[in-house]
C-alpha positions, 0 to 999 in steps of 0.5 A: 488463514493462520495456517497458511505457510510462512516464509522461513525468513519471517519466522524469527520475528519482525520490526514494527512501525505503527504510525498515525496520520498526524505525524508524517507530514501529509498524504504525499509524505506518507507515500514517500515514506513507503518508498523510503522503507524499501530504498533504505533497505530494512536490516530485517523484515519490517511491518508498517501499520499506518493511515493516510488522509483523504486522497486518491492514489494511482499506480505507478504506470497509470493515467489520471484521466482513465482512473480519476474523476478529476472534477469531483476531486477538485470540487472536494479538495481531494488530492490525486497522488501517484505511488511508486508501486504497481497495481490500481487506483485506491481511495484513502481516508482515515476509514482505511488501514494501510499495512505494509511489509518491507524486506531486504533482497528479492522476495517474490512471494511477499504480496501473497505473504501479506495477503495471508496476514491480512486475511488472518487478521480479518478472520480474527474479527469474526469474518470469513475472508478469502484470498483472490487473484486481486485481493482479499474478499468477503463473499463477492465484495473486495475489502483489501487490495495489494501492490508491490515494488521491487528495487535492486536491494529490497522488496515492498508489498502494501495493502489497503484495508477498507474498514469504515469508509462507505463504498459510495465515497470510494466510487464518487472519486473514480471513473467508470470502467473505460470502454477501451481496456488498457493493460494498466487500468484498474480492475473494478471490483464491488467493494464493501467496508468491514463495518458493513459485515460487522458493525463492531469493527473499527480502525482500532480493532483492525490494528490490534487484529493485524498485530495479533496475527503478525505475532502469531505468524512471525513470532516476536514483534519489535517496535522501533523508531524510523531509522535515519537512513529512512528519513534521509530517503523520504526527504530525497524522494519528497524533493525529487518526486512527491512534492512535484505535480509533474510526478503525480500527473504524469509519473515524471520526476520533478526538477530536483530529480538529481536528488534521486540520482545522487542517492543511487536510485535504481528503478530496475530490479534484478533480471529475474524479477523484471516482470510486473511484481504487483497485484491490482489494488482495486 
């Protein structure tokens, strides 16, 4: 997979944020941070490798009742959250690795670029991945899904990578396929973690494989700390969206939505990219 073509804008290296779950303030704060990266507009391509605590995350336009086994989540104390990107519903815990790329400007091929990076990293683990229309697969089983968010000034693509989380745990918190298909419903695919294909694979090995593949594809990787603008955007997004049940339940912002407007939040990308810039996460 390393032979896949690389966009010219990535060939001069990228900044890197490697973050564990402990220091980011919880599951909703992690999602706010994802959006903050693209809202703050990185000065050059940025790779973020991170983990999230146990939660179910639905896509921007999805309905909780169609995607989530709410009773099972409530019984287990699993929060149900909404992200700002498109795509389908995903279960996350510390057996997943999340891989995100944010770039300045409009990059219509970013999700494909990220899929190639993920597939290349999986290949480094001795496995044989393939890139399909809705993610990265090993045989018929899906191991990674992707989604995108486009703003006026930047593009974000992010991927989940199922590493050690049992497939049965993922399905326990999601609904069966609804009998009446809606356009924004998740596309259900059989899933297996990487450790089911190679028992030696763990989170540490996957993280190292992603960094090695990124260095091979893009050149020098420059670790950096979060920028002040990203921290300000995260705080603004937490106040206006991610700390509010209304956002996660219905997609409507909270009472502090003025915090977002004061930051000139633009939900509408350029006219050329107003089509749905996302692939399904499931």
